[in-house]
C-alpha positions as CSV (number, residue, x, y, z in Angstrom):
1,X,137.1,34.0,130.2
2,X,136.6,30.2,130.2
3,X,133.1,30.7,131.7
4,X,132.1,33.3,129.1
5,X,133.4,31.0,126.3
6,X,131.5,28.1,127.8
7,X,128.3,30.2,128.0
8,X,128.7,31.2,124.4
9,X,129.3,27.6,123.3
10,X,126.3,26.5,125.2
11,X,124.1,29.2,123.8
12,X,125.3,28.4,120.3
13,X,124.6,24.7,120.9
14,X,121.1,25.6,122.1
15,X,120.6,27.9,119.1
16,X,121.3,25.0,116.8
17,X,119.1,22.5,118.6
18,X,116.1,24.7,119.6
19,X,113.8,26.1,117.0
20,X,114.0,30.0,116.5
21,X,110.7,31.6,117.6
22,X,110.2,35.3,118.3
23,X,106.5,36.0,117.8
24,X,105.8,36.1,121.5
25,X,108.9,38.0,122.5
26,X,109.8,41.7,121.9
27,X,112.4,42.7,119.3
28,X,114.7,43.7,122.2
29,X,117.3,45.5,120.1
30,X,117.1,49.0,118.5
31,X,119.0,51.2,116.1
32,X,118.1,54.6,114.8
33,X,120.3,54.3,111.7
34,X,119.4,53.3,108.1
35,X,121.5,51.8,105.3
36,X,121.7,53.5,101.9
37,X,123.0,51.1,99.3
38,X,124.1,51.5,95.7
39,X,123.7,48.5,93.4
40,X,127.0,46.7,92.8
41,X,128.8,48.7,95.5
42,X,130.2,47.5,98.8
43,X,129.2,49.5,101.9
44,X,131.0,49.1,105.2
45,X,130.5,51.0,108.4
46,X,129.5,50.8,112.1
47,X,126.1,50.5,113.5
48,X,125.1,51.6,117.0
49,X,122.7,49.1,118.6
50,X,120.9,49.6,122.0
51,X,119.7,46.8,124.4
52,X,115.9,47.5,124.9
53,X,115.1,44.0,126.1
54,X,114.7,45.2,129.7
55,X,117.1,42.5,130.9
56,X,120.8,42.3,131.5
57,X,122.2,39.9,128.8
58,X,125.1,37.7,129.7
59,X,125.7,36.6,126.1
60,X,124.2,37.6,122.8
61,X,124.9,35.6,119.6
62,X,124.1,36.7,116.1
63,X,122.4,33.9,114.2
64,X,121.4,35.3,110.7
65,X,119.4,37.9,108.8
66,X,116.5,38.2,106.4
67,X,115.1,40.9,104.1
68,X,111.6,41.5,102.8
69,X,110.9,41.6,99.1
70,X,113.0,40.1,96.3
71,X,116.2,41.9,97.2
72,X,119.3,39.7,97.4
73,X,122.2,41.0,99.5
74,X,125.2,39.7,101.3
75,X,125.9,40.8,104.9
76,X,128.6,40.1,107.4
77,X,129.1,41.5,110.9
78,X,132.4,42.3,112.5
79,X,131.2,40.8,115.8
80,X,128.8,37.9,116.2
81,X,129.1,37.4,120.0
82,X,128.4,40.1,122.6
83,X,129.1,39.6,126.3
84,X,127.7,41.3,129.4
85,X,125.3,43.6,127.6
86,X,123.4,45.6,130.2
87,X,119.9,46.9,129.6
88,X,119.9,50.4,128.0
89,X,123.5,50.1,127.0
90,X,124.7,50.4,123.3
91,X,127.1,48.3,121.4
92,X,129.0,49.2,118.1
93,X,128.4,46.6,115.5
94,X,130.8,46.7,112.4
95,X,129.2,45.6,109.1
96,X,129.9,45.0,105.4
97,X,127.0,44.8,103.0
98,X,126.7,44.5,99.2
99,X,123.7,44.3,96.8
100,X,124.0,43.1,93.2
101,X,124.3,45.5,90.3
102,X,120.8,44.6,89.1
103,X,119.1,45.3,92.4
104,X,115.9,47.3,92.1
105,X,115.9,50.7,93.8
106,X,113.5,51.0,96.6
107,X,113.0,50.8,100.4
108,X,113.4,47.5,102.3
109,X,113.6,46.2,105.9
110,X,116.6,44.1,107.0
111,X,116.0,41.9,110.1
112,X,119.0,40.7,112.1
113,X,118.3,37.7,114.4
114,X,120.1,37.1,117.8
115,X,119.9,34.5,120.6
116,X,120.6,35.8,124.1
117,X,120.9,34.4,127.6
118,X,119.8,36.7,130.4
119,X,121.5,36.9,133.9
120,X,118.5,35.0,135.3
121,X,119.2,32.1,132.9
122,X,116.3,32.6,130.5
123,X,116.9,32.2,126.8
124,X,115.6,35.1,124.5
125,X,115.2,35.4,120.8
126,X,116.0,39.1,119.7
127,X,115.4,40.9,116.4
128,X,117.1,44.1,115.2
129,X,115.3,45.8,112.2
130,X,117.3,48.1,110.0
131,X,115.7,50.3,107.2
132,X,117.5,49.8,103.9
133,X,117.3,52.1,100.9
134,X,118.6,51.0,97.5
135,X,119.3,53.8,95.1
136,X,121.3,54.1,91.9
137,X,122.8,57.5,92.7
138,X,125.9,57.0,94.9
139,X,125.7,60.7,96.1
140,X,123.3,61.3,98.9
141,X,122.2,64.8,100.0
142,X,121.2,64.2,103.6
143,X,120.5,67.6,105.1
144,X,120.3,71.3,104.2
145,X,120.3,73.7,107.2
146,X,121.0,77.4,107.7
147,X,121.2,80.3,110.1
148,X,121.8,84.1,110.0
149,X,125.4,84.9,110.2
150,X,124.8,88.1,112.3
151,X,122.3,86.3,114.6
152,X,123.1,82.6,114.8
153,X,119.9,81.8,116.8
154,X,117.7,82.8,113.9
155,X,117.2,81.4,110.4
156,X,115.1,84.3,109.1
157,X,117.3,87.2,108.0
158,X,116.7,90.9,108.0
159,X,117.4,93.0,104.9
160,X,121.1,93.7,104.9
161,X,122.1,90.5,106.7
162,X,123.7,87.3,105.4
163,X,122.1,83.8,105.4
164,X,124.6,80.9,105.8
165,X,123.4,77.5,104.3
166,X,125.2,74.2,104.9
167,X,124.5,70.9,103.1
168,X,125.6,67.4,104.1
169,X,126.6,65.3,101.1
170,X,127.7,61.7,101.3
171,X,129.6,59.7,98.7
172,X,128.4,56.1,99.1
173,X,131.0,54.7,96.7
174,X,134.4,53.3,97.6
175,X,136.1,55.7,95.2
176,X,135.9,59.5,94.5
177,X,132.7,60.8,92.8
178,X,132.2,63.9,90.7
179,X,129.2,66.1,91.6
180,X,127.6,69.3,90.4
181,X,125.4,71.5,92.5
182,X,123.1,74.5,92.1
183,X,121.4,76.6,94.7
184,X,118.4,78.7,93.7
185,X,116.5,81.2,95.9
186,X,112.8,81.6,94.8
187,X,109.9,83.8,95.9
188,X,106.4,83.2,94.6
189,X,107.9,81.2,91.7
190,X,110.3,83.9,90.6
191,X,114.1,83.4,90.7
192,X,115.9,85.8,93.1
193,X,119.4,84.3,93.3
194,X,121.3,81.4,91.7
195,X,124.7,80.0,92.5
196,X,126.4,76.8,91.4
197,X,129.5,74.8,90.8
198,X,131.1,71.3,90.6
199,X,133.7,69.3,92.5
200,X,135.0,65.8,93.2
201,X,134.3,64.4,96.6
202,X,136.0,61.4,98.3
203,X,134.0,58.6,99.8
204,X,132.3,59.6,103.0
205,X,130.6,62.7,104.4
206,X,131.2,66.2,103.0
207,X,129.8,69.7,103.6
208,X,128.8,72.4,101.1
209,X,128.4,76.0,102.4
210,X,126.7,78.9,100.7
211,X,126.5,82.6,101.8
212,X,123.4,84.4,100.7
213,X,123.5,88.2,101.1
214,X,120.0,89.5,101.6
215,X,119.9,92.9,100.0
216,X,117.7,95.8,100.8
217,X,116.0,95.3,97.4
218,X,114.6,92.0,98.6
219,X,111.0,92.5,99.4
220,X,109.6,91.1,102.7
221,X,108.0,87.7,102.5
222,X,108.6,83.9,102.3
223,X,111.5,82.5,100.3
224,X,112.7,79.0,99.4
225,X,116.4,78.0,98.9
226,X,116.5,74.9,96.6
227,X,119.7,72.9,96.5
228,X,120.2,70.3,93.7
229,X,123.2,67.9,93.9
230,X,123.7,65.5,91.0
231,X,126.2,62.9,89.9
232,X,126.4,60.9,86.7
233,X,123.8,58.4,88.1
234,X,121.2,60.8,89.4
235,X,120.4,63.9,91.5
236,X,119.1,64.8,94.9
237,X,117.1,67.9,96.0
238,X,116.6,69.6,99.4
239,X,114.7,72.7,100.3
240,X,115.3,75.3,103.0
241,X,112.4,77.8,103.6
242,X,113.1,81.1,105.3
243,X,111.4,84.5,105.8
244,X,112.8,88.0,105.0
245,X,111.8,91.1,106.9
246,X,113.2,94.6,107.4
247,X,113.3,94.3,111.2
248,X,111.9,97.9,111.3
249,X,108.3,99.0,110.7
250,X,105.7,101.7,111.3
251,X,103.3,100.4,114.0
252,X,100.9,103.4,114.0
253,X,100.5,106.9,112.6
254,X,98.0,109.2,114.2
255,X,97.2,112.9,114.5
256,X,96.2,115.0,117.5
257,X,93.1,116.1,115.7
258,X,91.3,115.4,112.5
259,X,90.2,119.0,112.0
260,X,92.1,122.2,112.8
261,X,91.6,125.9,112.3
262,X,93.8,127.7,109.8
263,X,97.1,128.6,111.4
264,X,96.5,126.5,114.6
265,X,99.0,123.9,115.9
266,X,98.7,120.2,114.8
267,X,100.9,117.3,115.9
268,X,101.4,113.9,114.3
269,X,102.7,110.8,116.2
270,X,104.6,108.2,114.3
271,X,105.2,105.0,116.2
272,X,108.2,103.0,115.0
273,X,108.8,99.4,116.1
274,X,112.3,97.8,115.6
275,X,114.0,94.4,116.2
276,X,117.4,95.7,115.4
277,X,119.8,98.7,115.7
278,X,119.6,100.8,112.6
279,X,120.0,104.4,111.3
280,X,117.0,105.5,109.3
281,X,115.7,108.6,107.4
282,X,112.1,109.7,108.2
283,X,110.4,111.6,105.5
284,X,106.9,113.0,105.5
285,X,105.1,115.2,103.0
286,X,101.7,117.0,103.1
287,X,99.6,117.1,99.9
288,X,96.7,119.6,99.6
289,X,96.1,119.7,95.9
290,X,99.8,119.7,95.5
291,X,102.8,119.2,97.8
292,X,102.6,122.0,100.3
293,X,105.2,120.7,102.8
294,X,108.0,118.2,102.9
295,X,110.6,117.4,105.6
296,X,113.2,114.7,106.2
297,X,115.3,113.9,109.3
298,X,117.5,111.1,110.6
299,X,116.9,108.8,113.6
300,X,118.5,105.8,115.2
301,X,116.3,102.9,116.3
302,X,116.9,100.1,118.8
303,X,114.9,97.0,119.6
304,X,111.6,98.2,121.0
305,X,109.2,101.0,120.0
306,X,109.7,104.7,119.7
307,X,107.1,107.5,119.2
308,X,108.2,110.4,117.0
309,X,106.3,113.7,117.3
310,X,106.2,115.8,114.1
311,X,104.6,119.1,113.4
312,X,102.0,119.4,110.6
313,X,101.4,122.6,108.5
314,X,98.1,124.3,108.8
315,X,98.7,127.4,106.6
316,X,96.5,126.1,103.7
317,X,92.8,125.4,104.2
318,X,91.1,122.3,102.9
319,X,91.7,118.6,103.1
320,X,95.4,117.4,103.5
321,X,97.0,114.0,103.1
322,X,100.1,113.1,105.0
323,X,102.5,110.4,103.7
324,X,105.2,109.2,106.1
325,X,108.0,106.8,105.2
326,X,111.1,105.1,106.7
327,X,114.1,104.9,104.4
328,X,117.5,103.2,104.5
329,X,120.1,104.0,101.9
330,X,117.5,105.3,99.5
331,X,115.3,102.3,99.9
332,X,111.8,102.8,101.3
333,X,111.1,100.1,103.9
334,X,107.9,101.2,105.5
335,X,105.1,103.7,104.8
336,X,102.0,105.1,106.5
337,X,99.5,107.8,105.8
338,X,96.9,110.0,107.6
339,X,94.6,112.8,106.6
340,X,93.2,116.0,108.3
341,X,91.1,119.0,107.4
342,X,92.2,122.6,107.8
343,X,89.2,124.8,108.5
344,X,89.3,128.4,107.1
345,X,88.0,131.3,109.3
346,X,84.5,132.5,108.6
347,X,84.3,136.2,107.7
348,X,81.9,139.1,107.4
349,X,81.4,139.7,103.7
350,X,79.1,142.8,103.8
351,X,76.9,144.9,106.1
352,X,74.0,147.0,104.7
353,X,71.1,149.1,106.3
354,X,67.6,150.0,105.2
355,X,64.5,151.7,106.7
356,X,61.3,149.6,107.1
357,X,58.4,151.4,108.7
358,X,60.4,153.6,111.0
359,X,62.8,150.7,112.0
360,X,66.4,150.3,110.8
361,X,67.1,146.9,109.3
362,X,70.7,145.7,109.3
363,X,71.7,142.7,107.0
364,X,75.0,141.0,107.6
365,X,76.5,138.7,104.9
366,X,78.6,135.9,106.3
367,X,81.0,133.7,104.3
368,X,82.0,130.1,105.4
369,X,84.9,129.0,103.1
370,X,84.7,125.4,104.4
371,X,82.9,122.4,103.0
372,X,81.3,121.6,106.3
373,X,79.0,123.6,108.6
374,X,80.7,125.9,111.1
375,X,79.3,127.1,114.5
376,X,79.7,130.8,115.2
377,X,78.4,133.7,117.3
378,X,77.3,137.0,115.7
379,X,77.1,140.1,117.8
380,X,76.4,143.7,117.0
381,X,76.3,147.0,119.0
382,X,75.0,150.5,118.1
383,X,76.6,153.3,120.1
384,X,76.3,157.1,120.3
385,X,79.2,158.7,122.1
386,X,80.3,156.1,124.6
387,X,76.8,154.8,125.3
388,X,75.5,151.5,123.8
389,X,72.0,152.1,122.5
390,X,71.2,148.8,120.9
391,X,72.9,145.4,121.0
392,X,72.0,141.8,120.2
393,X,73.6,138.4,119.4
394,X,72.8,135.1,117.6
395,X,74.2,131.6,117.8
396,X,74.5,130.3,114.2
397,X,75.7,127.3,112.3
398,X,77.0,128.6,109.0
399,X,76.5,126.4,106.0
400,X,79.2,126.3,103.3
401,X,79.1,129.4,101.2
402,X,77.4,132.8,101.9
403,X,74.7,133.2,104.5
404,X,72.5,136.3,105.3
405,X,71.5,137.3,108.8
406,X,69.4,140.4,109.7
407,X,68.6,142.5,112.7
408,X,65.9,145.2,113.2
409,X,65.9,148.0,115.7
410,X,64.6,151.6,116.3
411,X,66.9,154.6,116.4
412,X,66.2,158.4,116.7
413,X,66.4,160.1,113.4
414,X,68.7,162.9,112.2
415,X,71.7,161.5,114.2
416,X,74.9,159.6,113.5
417,X,75.7,156.3,115.3
418,X,78.6,153.9,115.5
419,X,78.0,150.3,114.5
420,X,80.3,147.3,115.4
421,X,79.7,143.7,114.3
422,X,81.7,140.8,115.7
423,X,81.9,137.3,114.3
424,X,83.4,134.8,116.9
425,X,83.6,131.2,117.9
426,X,85.1,129.1,120.7
427,X,88.6,129.8,119.4
428,X,88.2,133.6,119.6
429,X,87.1,136.5,117.3
430,X,87.2,135.6,113.6
431,X,86.2,138.9,112.0
432,X,84.9,142.4,112.9
433,X,83.2,145.2,111.1
434,X,83.2,148.8,112.3
435,X,81.3,151.7,110.7
436,X,79.1,154.8,111.2
437,X,75.4,155.1,110.5
438,X,73.5,158.3,109.9
439,X,69.7,158.1,110.1
440,X,68.2,161.2,108.3
441,X,64.8,162.6,108.9
442,X,63.7,161.0,105.7
443,X,65.2,158.7,103.1
444,X,67.5,155.8,103.4
445,X,70.1,155.7,106.2
446,X,73.7,156.6,105.3
447,X,76.6,154.5,106.4
448,X,80.3,155.1,106.6
449,X,82.4,152.0,107.1
450,X,85.9,151.4,108.5
451,X,86.2,147.6,108.6
452,X,88.8,145.9,110.8
453,X,89.6,142.3,111.3
454,X,91.9,140.6,113.8
455,X,92.3,137.4,111.8
456,X,91.5,138.1,108.1
457,X,90.5,140.7,105.6
458,X,86.8,141.2,105.2
459,X,84.5,143.3,102.9
460,X,82.6,145.2,105.5
461,X,81.3,147.8,103.0
462,X,83.7,149.3,100.4
463,X,85.5,152.5,101.3
464,X,84.6,154.2,98.0
465,X,80.9,153.4,98.4
466,X,81.0,154.8,102.1
467,X,82.6,158.1,101.0
468,X,80.1,158.5,98.2
469,X,77.2,157.8,100.6
470,X,78.6,160.4,103.1
471,X,78.8,163.1,100.4
472,X,75.3,162.4,99.3
473,X,74.1,162.5,102.9
474,X,75.7,165.9,103.5
475,X,74.1,167.3,100.3
476,X,70.7,166.0,101.5
477,X,71.1,167.6,104.9
478,X,72.1,171.0,103.4
479,X,69.1,170.8,101.0
480,X,66.7,170.1,103.9
481,X,68.0,173.0,106.0
482,X,67.7,175.4,103.0
483,X,64.2,174.1,102.3
484,X,63.1,174.7,105.9
485,X,64.5,178.2,105.8
486,X,62.8,179.0,102.6
487,X,59.5,177.5,103.7
488,X,59.4,179.7,106.8
489,X,59.6,182.8,104.6
490,X,63.2,183.7,105.0
491,X,62.1,187.1,106.8
492,X,60.1,188.3,109.8
493,X,56.4,189.6,109.5
494,X,55.9,193.4,110.1
495,X,54.8,194.1,113.7
496,X,53.0,197.3,114.9
497,X,55.3,199.2,117.3
498,X,52.4,200.1,119.6
499,X,51.5,196.4,120.0
500,X,55.1,195.7,120.7
501,X,55.1,198.5,123.3
502,X,51.9,197.2,125.0
503,X,53.5,193.8,125.6
504,X,54.6,193.4,129.2
505,X,58.3,193.5,129.6
506,X,59.6,190.2,130.6
507,X,62.4,189.9,133.0
508,X,64.9,187.1,132.4
509,X,64.9,184.5,135.0
510,X,67.9,184.5,137.3
511,X,70.4,181.7,136.8
512,X,70.2,178.9,139.2
513,X,73.2,178.8,141.4
514,X,74.6,176.0,143.3
515,X,74.0,176.1,147.1
516,X,77.7,175.6,147.4
517,X,78.2,179.1,146.2
518,X,76.4,180.6,149.2
519,X,78.5,178.5,151.6
520,X,81.3,180.3,153.4
521,X,84.1,178.1,154.3
522,X,85.0,178.6,158.1
523,X,88.4,180.0,158.9
524,X,91.0,178.0,160.6
525,X,91.2,178.7,164.4
526,X,94.2,180.7,165.6
527,X,96.1,179.7,168.7
528,X,98.2,182.2,170.7
529,X,101.5,180.7,171.8
530,X,103.4,182.3,174.7
531,X,106.9,182.8,173.7
532,X,108.0,183.1,177.3
533,X,106.7,182.3,180.8
534,X,104.4,184.9,182.4
535,X,105.9,187.3,184.9
536,X,105.6,186.5,188.5
537,X,103.4,188.9,190.5
538,X,104.9,190.4,193.6
């Protein structure tokens, strides 16, 4: 103790005798703290100072201070001599500081000067610089921080969660101070939420806490929480930015095909991404001129992605728009849309026949109800009994509306034939037409139709028109037969009986018989079976 006192006395003596120079030496001491002063008020506290001189200091003596600018202040330290201060170690320095009531607010730099003796015997001049802020408002709002109550590691809440904000408020006065505060939540300049109040705080550090419930009616986006704390001498403002999201969204919405035939199957795939556990309602509606289909169902999502498979209606031809949405408690939180086209089946509108130079011309009217071309195959066959006499086919691309295709062929006259027309595609047979065709010796051919269709109802020649044509054909045939009979005279010419007698008598030819009729089937051989052994001869 005597040695330390002697060193301190020696260092103090040297400090008084030797001039103070520090331009060529490092500052040596460091503090991360700053002083906030109120004019006319006394501030007392403790300052933590670190030895950054790079040397172990046996004795450190405080020698004085200075401040830039025209600020006048009075400063006293609780300790002025520090012993055995190792490099990198910290010392707590008590202080009391006051600025006059007429001090100008602003920022200043306070420099504390020290003389130190290192363990190697060298004498050092050390400087400690401390930032000083002079302000008229004795209430300081130091920090505004926050986190999500349900997820403390995040500061960005989901809809339905709660954001907890905490503000650090310091009363720099030596006596209680009354404050008022207001917290406003803003988005794009619009006020979303506002809370406020007032209280009296004692000298020192205090905390203000705010709970902000983020409702489902808050739209996703960036928000700013603005806290204003004021006293009778002034106010302080801090801002806390955060981002609100649903935590659930639609990643993708796709269909198994953009075009589909009427009545065929079509699937939709809704990909849902989630960052939270939540029960949701999925709703999708199909619009084709009007709403033709609507369905809702409930799902539970967990963090990750999930693909939902949903069936699309194809019972109405034309363009269709699908709108899908995710809903929670009646609030829509995500939407997506897709479109597809339902193709109607092509059909046979009409089949007609005409004679052109001994050939029969068949014209087939085909109807494509879609707004885009449609590839089809057209096939026909003309039969008599169970024998196909004429057949042909064509590969076509039907344009929207009605198209006309024709075939030409030769058939024996005065006979009735069966005609079948088939309209098909890669998906199967779209439509068929079946009817009968009578080709008279003269005049237009007569048809009788009986259309059938596996997929839709077609014209194929009206039933009333076919019956009328049949009756007209029968009348024409009867008229032709009567005319031929009358043209031939209707009776035999007179023949001389002697000439008839002179004619040689003709013998009818014998009927040809099958050679199998002259074949006599051989009889089966007979075998004699001895019922007993032959008698032995004597």
